[in-house]
C-alpha positions in Angstrom: -7.8 4.8 -10.1 -6.1 8.1 -10.3 -7.2 9.0 -6.4 -5.5 5.5 -5.2 -2.2 6.4 -7.3 -2.3 9.6 -6.2 -2.2 8.5 -2.7 1.2 6.8 -2.9 2.6 9.2 -5.5 2.2 12.1 -3.6 -0.1 13.5 -0.6 -0.1 17.1 0.1 -1.5 18.4 3.4 -1.9 22.1 2.5 -3.5 24.5 5.1 -5.0 26.7 2.4 -5.9 24.6 -0.8 -5.6 27.4 -3.1 -2.0 27.9 -2.4 -0.2 24.6 -1.4 3.2 24.7 0.0 6.0 22.7 -1.7 7.7 21.8 1.8 4.7 19.9 2.8 5.1 17.5 0.1 5.5 13.7 1.1 6.5 10.5 -0.8 5.4 7.4 0.2 4.4 9.0 3.6 7.8 10.2 4.1 8.1 14.0 4.8 11.0 14.6 2.4 12.3 17.8 4.0 12.8 16.3 7.5 13.4 12.9 6.7 16.5 10.9 7.5 17.8 7.4 6.3 16.3 5.4 9.5 12.8 7.0 8.8 12.9 6.0 5.0 14.0 2.6 5.7 11.3 2.0 8.6 8.6 3.7 6.6 9.2 1.5 3.5 9.7 -1.9 5.4 6.4 -1.0 7.2 4.4 -0.4 4.4 5.9 -3.3 2.4 6.1 -3.9 -1.4 9.4 -2.8 -1.8 12.9 -4.6 -2.4 16.0 -2.8 -1.2 18.8 -3.6 -3.7 21.4 -5.5 -2.1 24.3 -3.1 -3.1 22.7 -0.3 -0.9 22.0 -2.4 2.3 25.1 -1.3 4.0 25.4 2.0 2.2 24.7 5.4 4.1 24.7 7.7 1.2 22.0 6.2 -1.3 19.1 3.6 -0.8 17.5 1.9 -3.9 14.2 0.5 -3.3 12.8 -1.6 -6.3 9.0 -1.9 -6.5 7.6 -5.1 -5.9 3.8 -5.1 -5.1 3.4 -1.3 -4.6 3.8 1.4 -7.4 4.1 -1.1 -10.2 4.3 1.6 -12.5 7.8 2.6 -11.5 11.1 0.8 -11.9 12.4 1.9 -8.4 12.7 4.6 -5.9 16.2 6.1 -5.2 16.9 8.0 -1.9 20.4 9.9 -1.6 21.5 11.0 1.7 24.4 13.3 3.1 26.9 12.3 5.6 24.4 13.3 8.4 21.6 10.7 7.1 19.4 13.6 5.9 17.6 13.1 2.5 19.0 15.4 0.0 17.2 14.1 -3.2 14.9 11.3 -4.2 14.3 9.9 -7.8 11.2 7.9 -8.9 12.1 6.2 -12.4 8.8 5.3 -14.2 8.1 2.3 -16.4 7.5 3.2 -20.0 3.8 1.8 -20.0 0.8 3.8 -18.9 0.3 4.9 -15.4 -3.3 4.3 -15.4 -2.6 0.3 -15.4 -4.2 0.2 -18.9 -2.8 -1.7 -21.7 -3.1 1.0 -24.2 0.2 0.4 -25.9 1.5 3.8 -25.6 4.5 5.1 -23.4 3.5 7.5 -20.5 4.6 11.2 -21.0 5.9 13.8 -19.1 2.5 15.5 -19.3 0.6 12.7 -17.5 3.2 12.3 -14.8 2.7 16.2 -14.4 -1.0 16.0 -14.2 -1.0 14.0 -11.3 1.3 16.4 -9.5 -0.7 19.3 -10.8 -3.7 18.1 -8.6 -1.9 18.3 -5.3 0.7 21.2 -6.3 -1.2 23.5 -8.3 0.0 25.2 -11.7 3.8 24.7 -12.3 5.7 28.0 -12.5 8.4 26.4 -15.0 7.6 24.5 -18.1 10.2 24.0 -21.1 10.2 22.2 -24.2 13.2 20.0 -24.6 14.9 18.1 -27.4 17.9 18.3 -29.3 19.8 17.4 -32.7 16.5 17.4 -34.5 14.8 14.7 -32.0 11.4 15.0 -31.0 10.7 17.3 -28.4 8.9 16.9 -25.0 7.7 18.9 -22.3 9.7 19.3 -18.9 8.0 20.5 -15.7 9.7 22.2 -12.6 8.0 23.2 -9.0 10.5 25.1 -6.8 10.6 27.0 -3.7 13.4 27.8 -1.0 13.2 24.3 0.7 12.6 21.8 -2.5 12.4 21.6 -6.0 10.3 19.0 -7.8 11.3 18.2 -11.4 9.4 15.8 -14.2 11.7 15.0 -16.9 13.1 12.1 -19.1 16.5 10.3 -18.7 19.0 11.6 -21.1 17.0 14.6 -22.1 15.5 12.8 -25.0 12.0 12.0 -26.2 12.5 8.1 -25.6 14.0 8.3 -22.3 12.2 7.0 -19.2 10.3 9.4 -17.5 11.5 10.4 -13.8 10.5 12.7 -11.0 13.1 14.2 -8.8 12.6 15.7 -5.7 15.6 17.8 -4.3 15.7 19.0 -0.9 17.6 22.3 -1.1 17.8 23.0 2.7 20.1 19.8 3.0 23.7 20.1 1.6 24.8 16.9 -0.1 28.5 17.4 1.3 27.3 18.2 5.0 29.3 16.5 7.3 28.9 16.0 11.1 31.1 18.0 13.2 33.1 16.4 16.0 33.0 18.8 19.2 
């Protein structure tokens, strides 16, 4: 089951399997470093299983796709774009139950999500324990290079927040504007 889930979560096509490159990371078959608004919408409608939020249909800066029959372990996948239509970041928000589609009655952890990413990306260079105000702590993971940053964390920075994975494309400025010649 993990191999099937990994196919949709992340596919890395590395030339050297010992040193995978983050700029080769794809999400749902979309190359995040080079993708734009039209490619994202076309790909997600082609594979099916997602329902676009009505509020984002006419938007040019954000697309939110709720999972309908694919990626049932997630609430939604949200793509953010700059004015040129290039992807600047992607956020996948997980549901609180298990990612293995088992009813084990325990919430998923950042460790479980990071394990799936570790299979394709290799060891993470950054791991931090988070928690504040005497609350329970948890692990946060981050992979980063000069083109992309991948962060596994919890909403609100607390133990009981939903787990998310955020892909930030560092080569695309969120404030880039088309130049008129």
